[in-house]
Structures are given as C-alpha cells and as structure tokens.
N, C-alpha and C positions, 0 to 999 in steps of 0.2 A: 815223310808219309802224311797224306792229307788227313786233317782232323775231321771227325764226324760232327755234323751240325747237331746242336742240342734238340732241335725240333724233330730231326730224323730219328734220333734216339728215342724220343718220347713216342713217336708214331710206331716205331718198331716194338716198344714195350707194350703198346696197346694190342698189337698183332701177335703177341707172344703165343697164345693158344693156337693160332693158325700156322705160324711159321715153323712151329715145332713139330707139326704133323707132316708126314711124308705123303700120305694119301688121305683124301677125304671121301667118305661115302656120300651117296646121293642124298641131298637135303641137309647134310651135316654142316656145310658152309653157312647156310642161312640160319641154322639154329645157333651156331657159335657167334655169328655176327649179331644176332638179336640179343644174345646174352651179354656181349661186350657193350652194346649200345645202352643197356640198362644200368651200367655202372657209372659212378662219378669219378672224374679225373681232375687233376690239377694241370690244366692245359696252359702251356707257355703263352704268354702275351695275350691272355684272354680271361675274362671274368666268368665265362661259362664253364660248366662242369660236365656237360653231357655231349656225346657225339652221336650223330645220326648213323643209321645203318648204311646209307648210301656212301657217306664219307669213309667209314671203315672198310667197306667193300672196295672202294676205289683205291685206297692205300694198299690193300692186299694184292690187287691185280698189278698195281704199279711195282710193288716189291717183287712179284714173281717175274716181271718182265725185265727189270734193270737193277734189281737189288736195292741196297740201302740208299744209294745215290738218288733213286727215284723218289724217296721219301723226303728229301730236302725241299724247303719252300721254294717255289719258282720265283725267279726275279722277273719283274715286269719288263717287257721289251721297250716300252715307251717311258721307262723310269727317267726322270730328269727332264723330260720333254713336256712342254705345255701345249695344250690344244687351243689355247686362246690365240686369236689372230694377232699378227705382229702389230697392227695399228692399235688394237686394244691393249696389248702388253705395254707399249710405249706410254700410253696415257696413264695406265695404272702405276707404272714405275715412276713416272714423272710426278704424279700426284702424291705418291708416298715419299719421294725425296724432298718435295717442297714442304710437306708437313709430316714428319715422321710419326706424329701422335695420331694420325688418322687410323681409325679402326677398319676392320674388314667390312663392317656394315656401311660405314661412311664411304669407303671406296666404291662399294657396289652401288650405293645410291648415286654417287657422283657420276659414274659412267652411264647409269640408266637415265638420269635426268638430262644428260647430254644426248640421249637417244642414239648412242653409237651402235654400230652394227654388231650383233652378237651379245650386247649387254644384257638383254632380257633372259638369255639362256645361261648367263654366268652364275656361278655358285661361289660361296665363301671359301669352300675347300680348294677350288681351283685357283682363286686369288692367293690363298695362303701358300700353296705349292709354288706359285710363281715368285712370290716374295722370298720364300725360303731358298729357292735356287739362286736368287740374286743377292742373298745376304741381307735382306731388308725386313726380316720377320722378327728380329729381336726387339723387345721394348727399349725405350730410351734409357740410357745409363747402364745397360747390361751388356754392352759390347765386349767389355773386359770382365772376366770372372773375378769374383771377390777373392782376395788372398786369404788363405787359411794356413795356419802353422801350428804344429804340435808343440806343446809346452809341458812343463812339469814344475811343481812347486819346489822351493829349496828344501823345506823340511816338512815332516808330517805335522798336521794341524794347521798349516798355513792356509790351505784351501780344502774345503769339503764340498761335496755335491749331494743334493737331495732330489729325489724323483719318486714317482709312483708308477707301479706296473699293475696291470689287471691280473688278478689271481684266480684260483679255482673256486668252485662252490664249496662253502663251508657251512657248518651248523652253528648258529648263534642263538642262544636262548630257545632251543628246540625248533628253530626255523632255519630252513636252507636259504642261503642268499650268497651273492657274489662277494668275494673278498678283494682287497687291494693291498699290494705289497709296497710299504713305504720304507725306503732305504736311504742311509747316509753313508757315503764312501769318502775316504781320504784320498786326495789326489796323488800324493807322493808315494804312498805305500800300497794303494789299492785295498787297504784294510776297511772292512765294513764296521763302522763305528756302532751302528745298530740297525736292525732290519726286523720288520714284523708285519704279518698279515693283519689288516685292520678291516672293520666293517664298512668303512667309507674312506673317502679321500679328502676330508675336510681339513681345515686348519687345525682343529683339535687333535686329529690323528697325527698330523705332522709334528705338532708340539709334543705329543707323547713320545714319539720316536726320538726327537731332539733331546728331550729331558733324559731319557735312558742313555743316549750317546754321551751326554755331558757327564753323567755319573760314572760311566765306564771308561771314557777316554779323555776327559778333560776339556778345556775350552779351546775351540778353534778361533782363528782370526777372521776368516771369511767363509760365508755360506752362499753357495751358488745354487739357485733354485729356478723353477719354471716361472712363467709370467701369468699363471692362471689366477682366478679369483681367490682360491683357497690360500695361495701363497702371498696374496696381497692383503690378507686380513690384518687389521690394526693390532690384534692381539699378538700375532707372530712378530710384527715389526717392533712392538713395544718390548717383547721379551729379548729380542736381539739387541735393542738399544740399551736395555738395562744391563745386559751381559757384555756390552762393548764388542759384539760380533757384527762385522760389516756384512750387510745383506745385499747380495748382487742378484739381479734378475736377468735371465737369459733373453736374448732377442726372440720374439715369436717366430715359430716355424723354423727354428735353427737347432735341430737335435744334435748337430755335430759339436755344439758347445759342451755337451755332456757325454761325449763318446765313450769315455771310460766306464761310466755308469751304465750306458746302454750295453756295453760288452758284458758287464756283470749280469745284467738281466738275461742275456743269451746263455751265459754259463749256468745260471740258476735254472732256466728252462731245460737245458740239455742234461744237467747232472742231478738236479733235485726233483723237479716236477715229474720227470720221467720215471723216477723210482717210487712215486706214490701209487697205491693200488688204484687202478682205473675205475673199478666198480665201487669204491668206497668214498663216501663224503665225510671228511674229517671234521671233528669239532674244532673251533678256532684255537682253543688252548693246545690241543694235541698237535695241530699242524705247525704252530709256532714253536713248540718244544722240539719237533723234528727239524725245523729250520735252524734253530740256534745250535743244535747239536751238529748239524751238517756244516755250518759256518765255522764253528770252533774246531771240529775234528778233521774236516776234509778240505774246506776252502782255505782257511788261514795258513795252515802248515804247508800247503802245496806250492811247489816252485812255480813262479810266474815268468812267462817268456818275456814280458815287457820289463821285468825287473832283473834282467841278466841272470836268470835262474834262481833268484832269491824268492823266498816266500813273503807274502804281505806281513805276517806276524814278525818274522826275523828282521825285516827292514824297519818296521815300527819300533822294535826294541832297540835297534842300533841308534835311534835318535831320541831316546827317552828324555835326555836333558833339555831338548827343545820343546817338549810338550808342556803346556801351561795347565797346571792342576786347578781344580776349583777352589781349593783352600777354604777360606771362611765362607765363601759363597755356598758351599755345600749345605750349611745349616739353614740358609734362607732360600734354598732353591725352590721349594714349594711356593713360597710367597712371591718369588720373581715370576713364576709361571701363572699366578692368578690373573684373571681378566679384570679390566677396569672399564666400567660403563658410566655414562652420565645419566642422572635422573633428576627431575624437578620434584621437590618435596611438596606434597599437597597441603592444603590448609589444615587437614587433620593429622599432619605429621607422618604420613605414610608414603611409601614408594611402591611401585609394582615391578615385578621381574618374573618372566616365564609364567604369567597368569596367576601369580601369588602376590599377596600384599605383605609388606613388612613395615614395622615402625622404626623410626629413627628419632634421635633427640628432637623434642618439639621446638627447640630454639632454631632449628634449621628449616622450619616451615617457610614455604614460598621461595626457598633458595635452591640453586642447582648444585648438586653434590656429585662426588665420584664414589661409586659403589664398587667394592672389591668382591669379586665372584670366584668361588671355587668351581672351575668349569666342568670337571668330570661328574660331579654330583649336582651341578647347577644350584649351588647354595650361596646365598648372599651372606657375607661375613661381617664387614664393618665399613665405615665411611672414612675417606681420606680427603684432604684438601689438595689444592693444585700442586703443592710442594711435596706431596706424598706423606704428609704427617697424618697420623691416625687421630680423628676428631670425634668419633662416636661409634656406638655399636648398632647392629641391625638385628632386630628380633621379629619373629613371625607375628602377624597381627592376630590378637586374641579378642574377638568381639565380645565374648561373655565376660572376660575380665574387665574390659573397658566399660561395660555397662554399670559396674559398681565403683569404677575408679573415680576418685574425687578430682574434679577439674581445678586446676590452678587459675585463680582469677587475678587480674592486675589490680594492685592496690591504688586507691585514689591518692594522688599527690596532694599534700597540704598546701592550701593557697597562702601565699605570703601576705602578712598584715601590713598593708601600705596605706598611705593617706589617699582618701578617695579623690579621684581626678574629676575635673569638671566635665559635664556632658556636652555633647554637640549642640543640643537645644539651648542650654544655658549660655554657651559661648555665642550663639547667634543672637540671643536676647541682649547680651552685653554690647555686642557690636551695634545693634540697632539703637539702643539707648545712647551710645556714644555719638552716633551720627546726629541724632535729634538734638542733643545738647549743643553740638557745634553749630547747627543751623540756627538755633534760637539766639545764640550769642551774636551772630553776624547780622541779624535783622534789626532795624530801628523802630522805636515806638510811634504809632500813628496819632497826630494831634486831633482834638475835636473840631468839627466843621464850624466855621464862623461865617454868618451871613453878611454880605456886603450892604452897607447903607449908602444910598445915593443922596447928594446935596441938592437942595432946592434953591 
C-alpha cells in the first residue's frame, strides 16, 4: 500500500473543518477559510506559520477533485534539467573542475567578464543546481562523510558529560527570569550525577553543579563539555586540574558528541516539563525540588532501552567498586573550588576586587600576589604564593581605623666607624705635586751670563 506523503497529511489536517462537512451553506466556505487562515501552523519545510486564504481554498478544491493524492507536493517536470545553454554549462563545469575552491560568485563573475552569451541573465541558484547535478557542489574535503561510531565507557565514572539546556521562566528574588538547566550525566549508566535549574549558564553555575555531583557520586576520570566561553573559564580548568579530572572539549557544532545527554534533555521535556502547570511560574527552589524528586523517583529507577532493560540506578550500583570516592578531598572540597586571581599590591598595601578595597600584609607592597576568592559570595579570603602556600590574610579596608593607625617607619642603619678615606680633590692635589717634583729634578741649573772680552 502506498504511504501517504507527510505534506499531504498536514494539508488534510488544515482542511479538517471543511472535509468533515457533507454540505456547505452559501457563504460558509469563505467564512471557514477565513477562520483557518487566521490560525498559526507548524508548516513542514517552512519557517512561516500562516497560510493564505487562496492557498487553503486551492487545497480544498484539489482534495474534492482527486482526494488526498492531490494534496501531495507536485514534482517539477524540469527537475534535474538545467536551462543554461550547453556552451555556458561546459565553461562553468570546466572552471569548477580546474579550481574546486571557486565560489558561485567567482564563477558568475568569470563567465560575465568573458561576455559569454546568456551570462548576464545567469543566477547563483542556477549555477548551484548545475553543479549539484554534476556532483561538484560539495566543498573540498567533504566528498566522504566523516565516520561516526557509537561507544560506551567501561565503567561508571570513566566518562561524564556536561551540558546546558534552556529552561522555563522562574521566579528569582521576586523577579521573573529565564532559567538554564545544567546537567552532568554518566556515560556508562546514563545516571544523572546532578542537575539543577540555574539563573544563568556561567562557569560558576557549572561549577556549582559539578561540586554537588562530586559530593553525591564521587570523582570521575573525564569530563566532556562544550567549547563555549563559560566552559573555557580558568576557574573550571583549575578545579579539574586540582581534582585530577581530565577536561575534554567537544568540537564546535558537533552535538552528536553528546548524543546521550541530548536524549536526556528530550526525555526531561517530554516527561517533566509537560507535567508543570502551564499557567504557573515556579520559584527556582520549588522547581529544583520537583526536578530532584522526579530524577530520583521516576527517571533513575525506570528501565532504559539502551541498557538492556536495566535502570540507570541499578547499573550504577552494580559497579560501585569502580567508583572513586572523594575520601580526604571531601574535607577540602570548598577550598578546591575557590577561585584564584592575580592582583598587584598598591603602595598603600591594598588590592581591589569587585569594586572593594582590601588590605594585605604591607610587606607584599608593590608585589603581584594570588588572591583566593570565595566565588558565591564574592569574598576575598587570603593570599597564596605560586606554590599554593598561604602567606597572608585579606581584610576589608577600614579608612577610619587607618587614620589613627601608627605607621611603621624604617630604622636608620648605624654607619660603620671606619677610617676616613681620602677625597678625590686631595688625590688630585697629590698627583699634581708629584708631577711637579719630578719635573724639577730633571731640569739643570742655569749659570749667570758672562760678557766676552775682546783682545786688542
């Protein structure tokens, strides 16, 4: 039996109020068509949502004449045939084969500059259809599709995925705003390590969900996340480095790399979001409480078709010996999630952070230091050196207290009592006298003049 074309089914659904009527009174057809044209539809292969009265009426008469087959989209008689002249076709195909990197615009310019017949009336779309029919429309390097293969981790905790989904409107601090669902899923068991609706999709929100996941489910070996700016934050990279979690970034525009998490998002939309009251805007805490109850009571115990009928929770529990617990790291987990920023200490021994000034030990003045920040309350805590050793405290700047604070002044170092050295002027005088004495010793004494007496 011939299958019904999806477009024909859509058109028949639009004509429902008309095809269900045996007889129509005078003027009733026009009224029904006008009412149908005022509605919005999800039109296949189209971004538009409205249909014109003329279109709906033409579908109705076509259906009355030949039934549902008349509602199928018509195939073009000239499909696959190019209206470009044979001479122009050969020039275009040869130019593309000589240089496959030539774009449609360059090909169009090439034939127009050669003043070939019909080149002025040529369009980009007609060139594209010609190249498509000859198998020349693919970009270079994409003639063979990239190989994709499904895989699965050996044990739970080996690979986890992180991603963000746009959520519903929620109430936060008395204001209505959009929420974002941040989730972490285990690859092997499909268990949701943690998931929460957050007020944004920044690195801080991702770190919050990661921290809760570590407390609940232990340390993973690899974390696969998107390539966005929030995931590239130095704070998230530093946290994973301190916890020995290998951070892996997906290739841009490759959602198939996280297909399991995308499937979880679809399940959540179909089973959780559809159960929320459509007219109610939930507070953030309430919608998260409902989410966590749904995950624990409905999603985790449910059999999963990709797990051979097992549930995510039962599969996770079967491999508990392979899960790496936090151990002693649990006591310093808050410290591991602190942010570290660099600051140059001013001459007055202060640093700035989030528009506030803080004092650090004055001995660090004019030096670059690492400030440890509690990110959720945006509070500066203490100073570390490059090796992570704590070297000082950070206190808020108190201008009134500093007004009466006694300043420490450097002590004058005692000058050593040494024999006075000869000055430069005295040394020059000594050298001059020495040269004069040498010159006087070398010169002979001059005898008195004797007059010559002549003999007579």
